[in-house]
N, C-alpha and C positions, 0 to 999 in steps of 0.2 A: 695310535691303535689301527691293526690291519681288519681287512674285513673279515678275518676268522673269529677274532675275539670280538667283533660286534656283534656278529652272528649267534656267537655264545650269548653274550652278556643277555641280548634280546631273548634267545630261546632258552637260558636257564632258569624262567620263571617258576617252575617247577620243583620241588624238592628233589631229591636222588632217587631215582627210583631201581627197575631191575637193573639197569648199568649203567655207570658214569659216564659223562658224557663229555663233548667236543665237535671243533668245525672248522673249517677254511675257504678261501677262495674267491672267485668273481660268480655272480649268478646267470644263470643261464638265458633269462630273460631281460638282460639289460641289452641296450644298442651298441654297448661296448664291446662286447664279443661278435654279434653280426660284424663289426669291421676289426676282427683282430688281427693284428701284424703277425708276420712271422716270426718264431720264437726261436731260440736257440735249440740247435739237437741235442746237446746234452742233458743228460738225466742219470741220476735225481740232481734236485738244485736244494734240498733240505742241508742245512747247514750243521743237522746232526749226525756225527759220525757213527758208525756201527758199534765201534767200541764205547761211545758215549752213550747210545741207546742202549748197550746191555748191560751196562753199569746201572743205570736206570730202571731198566725193568727186571734186574735182581735184587734192586733196593724194593721195590713194590711188590715184587712175589715174595719176600722177605717177610715183608709186614702183612701180607694176606696170611701167609702160614702162619705169624705170630698173632694174628688179630690185632693189630696195630692201628687201629684207626687215625691217631696223631700224623704217623708218618706217611699213611696214605692221605690225607687231609693237606700235609704240607708238600705232596708231591704231585697234588693238582694243579692245573692250568689256572690263571689267574681268574678267569672268566666262573671256573666252577668254583673255586675258592671260595670266591665272594657272593655264591649263591645256596652256600650250604654253611654246615659247623662241625666242627670236630665231634661233637655228641652225636649228630646225625650217621657221621661215618662211621662211628664206633659202633651204632646201633645195627646198620649194616651187616659190619665185620662179624659181631656177636651172633647174629641170627645166620651168617652163611656156616657150611659144614666146614669141620677142620682139613686143612690141607697137610699130608705128612711130609711130601716131597714135590719137589718140580725141576724142569729143566727147559731149558730155553732152546726150541728149536730153528727158528728161524727170524734173521731180521730184514724187513724190506723197507730200502728207504725210497720215500716217494717224493713229490716236487714241495709240497710243503709239510710234511708229515711222516714219520715212521711205523710202521705196522711190524709189531711183534707177535710172532706165534709161539706159544709157550705149553708145555703139558704138566699136569699137576696130578699127584695121586691125594685123592679126595676120600676121608676115611668111611664115607656113605656109600660110596661106588665102587665096582672093579676095577682093575687098572688104572690107567692114566686119562682125564679130561681134559681137552683141549680148549686154551685159553687164550684168546686174541686181545693184546693192549693196543692202544695209540696214542703214542708221542708228538708232542709238538717240537719246535725247531729247540726248545730250551731242554728238552728232556722230561717234561710235563705231562703229565697224564690226561688226555681230553675224552677218551672211551675205553671200555674195554668189558669183556663178554664171554662167560661161559659158553662155548659153542655146542648144541645139540638142540636149542630150542628155537623157534621162529614166533616172534611176537606179530600182531596184524598188520602194522605198519611198516614193518619190516619185511614181509612178506610183498605186500605192495610194489616197497622201493625194489625190490628183486624183478618181481615181475616188469617194473616199468624200464629198468634199464635191460634185461633180457629182451625184451621187446624192442629196444632201441642196438640193440648189438644183432638183432634179426632182420635189423629194417623195417620190420612193425611200425611204422610211421603213426599212423593212424591208431593203432591198437594202443599205443603208448601215451599218445596224448588223451584216451582215455581216463587216464590217472589223474589228469590236472584238473585243478578247480577250473571253475568255468571261467572267470575271469583272465586266469592264468591261459586258459585255450583260446583266449580272444588276442592274447598278445603272441602265440607262438602258431605256425600253419604247421601241418607235417611238413613241409616244405625248409622251413626253419630248423624245425627239429635233424632234419637228417643233414642239413647242411653243417649244423654246430656239433652233432655227434661224427660226422664224419672228420672234420676238422680234428676236435680230441682224438679220433682213433690215430690220424695221420702222424699226428703232433708225437703220439706218445707210443708209437710203432705197433699199432693194433691189438685187440683185445685177445688175449689168448684165455682167460676165464673168468667169470664173476666168483669171486670166492667166497662171500658172506656179507651180510649185513647187521649192523649193530645200532641198536637205540642210544642214541646219545640224549637225548629229551622227551618226556613223553608227559601227555595230560593237560597241557599249556595251550595258550592261543597258539604257539608256534612249536612242534615237536620235529626234532631232528633225530634223523638216522644215516649212519655212514655206510656206504656201500663200498666193498674193498674189493678192487678190479687190479687183476695181473695183465697188465700190457705189455709188450714187446721190449720198451725200453726200461719201463720201472712199474712199480706195484704202487698204487696211490687209491685216495679214498674220494669218492663221490657224495657230496653232502645233498640229500635231498630232504626238503623242509615241508611239513605238512602242516594244515592248519586244524584246529580243532575236533573235525568232523572226519579226517583221514583221508582228506585231498592235497595233492601236491601243488604247494602256491610259490615255489621256488626251487632251482635246482643250482649247485653251486661248484665251478670248477675251480681248479687253479688259478691264482692271480698271473701266475706267469705266463697263461695262454693268453692275454688280452696286451 
């Protein structure tokens, strides 16, 4: 089992909430990242092709349109499927507004996962509503979100990443749990973030944040970042109080 699956298995103690969940990578706070070796410049490294991602996303979108909880359940990554049930997924589908049509607008293959941007026509709203889906290497769903609302821990994750991107190392460190702050100095944050930027071609923009798990001892947020070489997801792990206790980068960076 890779780091992503282990983190998901731990974090998925809570039932499905506002967003279906997921995870990847290696922890920011671990000594391994501080001693990271040079990595290949080729990106992305996910084994899921754009064609496979498109097919998986259309299957999931069709299931959302038809409110088919069983297909959504079967399309979840293993840690998610093990943390919920068909009945729970179906209840969520039944409570969602009906989707009359959809289209896939963009597929961004990352280091360990693939982000799919779609638009859906929702009957209770005017026009198209943007939707993000994150797929693992097997094309299984690890997170999805209707764009337009931001939960508190999503907002914190975005502020943290934006502070890192702006070089505000002390400000970014404020969002860390006290114990995690003791592990990471502002210089540590600068070194690790600078390495990530250099490896992936610099940050073009911070796109969005998606809650993968909330309400439990460990809460998971995915921050989607468009780098120069690849669009990838940074996993920010919170405790129950909403303080950051770990940050997870791609395993290919160590």
